[in-house]
FIBALO-675819 format. One record per residue: residue in one letter; x negated, y, z of N, C-alpha, C in turn. Coordinates in nm, 2 decimals. Layout:
% FIBALO-675819
   aa      n_x      n_y      n_z     ca_x     ca_y     ca_z      c_x      c_y      c_z
    a        X        Y        Z        X        Y        Z        X        Y        Z
...
This chain:
% FIBALO-675819
   aa      n_x      n_y      n_z     ca_x     ca_y     ca_z      c_x      c_y      c_z
    m    -3.04     1.44    -2.10    -2.87     1.41    -2.03    -2.84     1.41    -2.15
    v    -2.74     1.27    -2.12    -2.67     1.23    -2.25    -2.49     1.22    -2.25
    v    -2.47     1.33    -2.38    -2.36     1.41    -2.36    -2.31     1.27    -2.36
    f    -2.13     1.28    -2.28    -2.06     1.17    -2.35    -1.99     1.17    -2.48
    f    -1.99     1.28    -2.49    -1.80     1.28    -2.58    -1.90     1.37    -2.73
    e    -1.97     1.27    -2.74    -2.07     1.39    -2.84    -2.07     1.32    -3.00
    n    -2.03     1.19    -2.93    -1.97     1.02    -3.05    -1.84     1.09    -3.06
    f    -1.71     1.14    -3.01    -1.57     1.08    -2.99    -1.56     1.24    -3.08
    a    -1.44     1.18    -3.14    -1.36     1.32    -3.13    -1.33     1.36    -3.15
    l    -1.30     1.47    -3.20    -1.24     1.57    -3.07    -1.12     1.52    -3.00
    d    -1.02     1.54    -3.11    -0.85     1.45    -3.05    -0.91     1.37    -2.93
    d    -0.92     1.29    -2.99    -0.99     1.17    -2.80    -1.08     1.23    -2.76
    a    -1.17     1.35    -2.77    -1.21     1.36    -2.62    -1.12     1.46    -2.54
    e    -1.06     1.52    -2.66    -0.97     1.60    -2.54    -0.87     1.49    -2.49
    m    -0.78     1.41    -2.53    -0.72     1.27    -2.41    -0.85     1.22    -2.27
    i    -0.94     1.24    -2.39    -0.98     1.16    -2.29    -1.04     1.20    -2.14
    e    -1.02     1.29    -2.15    -1.08     1.48    -2.10    -0.94     1.46    -2.01
    s    -0.87     1.43    -2.06    -0.69     1.51    -2.05    -0.70     1.36    -1.92
    l    -0.66     1.27    -2.01    -0.62     1.13    -1.86    -0.76     1.12    -1.72
    a    -0.86     1.14    -1.79    -0.94     1.16    -1.62    -0.99     1.25    -1.53
    r    -0.90     1.40    -1.58    -0.85     1.48    -1.51    -0.76     1.47    -1.45
    v    -0.65     1.37    -1.40    -0.53     1.37    -1.43    -0.50     1.23    -1.33
    a    -0.58     1.07    -1.36    -0.69     1.11    -1.27    -0.79     1.08    -1.10
    y    -0.82     1.16    -1.15    -0.86     1.23    -1.08    -0.81     1.26    -0.97
    e    -0.72     1.39    -0.99    -0.63     1.47    -0.98    -0.50     1.37    -0.85
    l    -0.49     1.29    -0.91    -0.47     1.23    -0.86    -0.44     1.15    -0.71
    r    -0.61     1.07    -0.76    -0.71     1.04    -0.60    -0.70     1.19    -0.53
    e    -0.73     1.30    -0.59    -0.77     1.39    -0.42    -0.61     1.42    -0.38
    n    -0.50     1.38    -0.42    -0.41     1.40    -0.43    -0.37     1.34    -0.27
    r    -0.37     1.26    -0.34    -0.35     1.12    -0.23    -0.50     1.15    -0.10
    t    -0.46     1.16    -0.09    -0.72     1.18    -0.02    -0.62     1.25     0.12
    q    -0.59     1.39     0.00    -0.57     1.51     0.08    -0.40     1.45     0.18
    l    -0.31     1.40     0.05    -0.16     1.34     0.20    -0.23     1.27     0.32
    l    -0.33     1.15     0.37    -0.36     0.99     0.39    -0.44     1.09     0.45
    k    -0.54     1.19     0.45    -0.56     1.29     0.51    -0.49     1.37     0.66
    q    -0.39     1.42     0.62    -0.32     1.45     0.74    -0.21     1.38     0.85
    s    -0.26     1.31     0.81    -0.22     1.19     0.92    -0.36     1.07     0.99
    g    -0.51     1.20     0.90    -0.61     1.07     0.94    -0.65     0.91     0.95
    v    -0.58     0.89     0.87    -0.60     0.74     0.81    -0.72     0.77     0.68
    e    -0.66     0.66     0.62    -0.76     0.70     0.45    -0.69     0.55     0.38
    n    -0.60     0.50     0.45    -0.45     0.48     0.32    -0.40     0.47     0.38
    e    -0.31     0.34     0.26    -0.13     0.34     0.26    -0.08     0.24     0.41
    k    -0.19     0.11     0.45    -0.16     0.06     0.50    -0.18     0.14     0.68
    a    -0.31     0.23     0.64    -0.29     0.24     0.85    -0.22     0.36     0.81
    l    -0.15     0.39     0.71    -0.07     0.50     0.78     0.08     0.42     0.83
    l     0.10     0.27     0.76     0.27     0.32     0.79     0.21     0.20     0.91
    d     0.06     0.17     0.99     0.11     0.06     1.04     0.07     0.19     1.20
    k    -0.01     0.32     1.18     0.07     0.39     1.29     0.22     0.47     1.32
    i     0.34     0.42     1.21     0.43     0.50     1.15     0.46     0.33     1.23
    i     0.49     0.26     1.19     0.51     0.10     1.31     0.50     0.07     1.40
    s     0.35     0.14     1.53     0.35     0.16     1.62     0.39     0.27     1.76
    g     0.44     0.29     1.60     0.50     0.48     1.69     0.37     0.63     1.73
    e     0.29     0.59     1.72     0.18     0.62     1.73     0.15     0.76     1.65
    i     0.30     0.81     1.48     0.29     0.95     1.48     0.43     0.93     1.43
    a     0.49     1.03     1.48     0.66     1.00     1.37     0.76     0.94     1.28
    e     0.80     0.83     1.25     0.77     0.90     1.11     0.87     0.95     1.01
    h     0.87     1.10     1.06     0.93     1.17     0.93     0.81     1.33     1.00
    p     0.78     1.37     0.90     0.76     1.30     0.73     0.62     1.23     0.71
    a     0.60     1.13     0.81     0.45     1.02     0.80     0.50     0.90     0.71
    y     0.65     0.89     0.71     0.73     0.75     0.64     0.76     0.79     0.43
    e     0.75     0.93     0.42     0.72     1.02     0.37     0.64     1.08     0.23
    h     0.52     1.07     0.32     0.38     1.08     0.34     0.31     0.93     0.30
    y     0.39     0.86     0.34     0.39     0.72     0.33     0.39     0.71     0.18
    l     0.53     0.72     0.11     0.58     0.62     0.04     0.59     0.73    -0.05
    s     0.49     0.89    -0.04     0.39     0.93    -0.17     0.26     0.91    -0.25
    a     0.21     0.85    -0.11     0.12     0.83    -0.14     0.03     0.64    -0.23
    c     0.17     0.60    -0.23     0.15     0.47    -0.27     0.22     0.49    -0.39
    i     0.32     0.63    -0.46     0.34     0.60    -0.57     0.21     0.70    -0.63
    l     0.10     0.76    -0.59     0.05     0.85    -0.66    -0.08     0.77    -0.68
    g    -0.08     0.66    -0.59    -0.20     0.54    -0.61    -0.20     0.48    -0.74
    t    -0.08     0.43    -0.72     0.00     0.39    -0.88    -0.02     0.42    -0.96
    m     0.04     0.51    -0.93     0.00     0.65    -1.10    -0.08     0.60    -1.11
    r    -0.23     0.70    -1.05    -0.36     0.69    -1.06    -0.37     0.58    -1.11
    e    -0.37     0.41    -1.08    -0.41     0.34    -1.10    -0.35     0.34    -1.30
    s    -0.25     0.29    -1.24    -0.20     0.38    -1.41    -0.28     0.42    -1.55
    i    -0.32     0.54    -1.49    -0.43     0.61    -1.59    -0.53     0.53    -1.60
    r    -0.59     0.52    -1.53    -0.67     0.43    -1.54    -0.63     0.40    -1.59
    a    -0.61     0.26    -1.60    -0.52     0.16    -1.71    -0.55     0.23    -1.85
    e    -0.49     0.33    -1.92    -0.42     0.40    -1.97    -0.60     0.37    -2.10
    l    -0.63     0.46    -1.94    -0.76     0.57    -2.03    -0.87     0.42    -2.10
    k    -0.88     0.35    -2.03    -0.93     0.24    -2.03    -0.89     0.15    -2.12
    g    -0.74     0.11    -2.18    -0.73     0.12    -2.36    -0.77     0.25    -2.47
    v    -0.74     0.38    -2.41    -0.83     0.51    -2.51    -0.98     0.48    -2.49
    l    -1.02     0.44    -2.39    -1.15     0.43    -2.42    -1.25     0.29    -2.54
    q    -1.16     0.17    -2.55    -1.22     0.07    -2.61    -1.09     0.08    -2.74
    e    -1.10     0.18    -2.76    -1.00     0.20    -2.85    -1.10     0.29    -2.93
    v    -1.11     0.37    -2.93    -1.19     0.48    -2.99    -1.32     0.52    -2.92
    a    -1.38     0.47    -2.85    -1.52     0.43    -2.81    -1.59     0.37    -2.95
    p    -1.69     0.52    -3.01    -1.82     0.47    -3.10    -1.92     0.34    -3.05
    e    -1.91     0.28    -3.15    -1.94     0.18    -3.20    -2.12     0.23    -3.15
């Protein structure tokens, strides 16, 4: 088995691990939030709200929160990609 962090400096490995953990937690929190309404994505939740299938409150707040969590996750993933490109051993 390959040890991923073997050739990274300790500080770089810690930063990579930290960013990966935050991205994971954001993904899982978004998933749990959407699961409360029985949907897999923000569009499906908004569609349920618009159709009246579920009550607007707190569903709309959940919709906004899921959107924010998704955006934050993508931002963290982009940062992680940049860090990996910058510090990856050759």
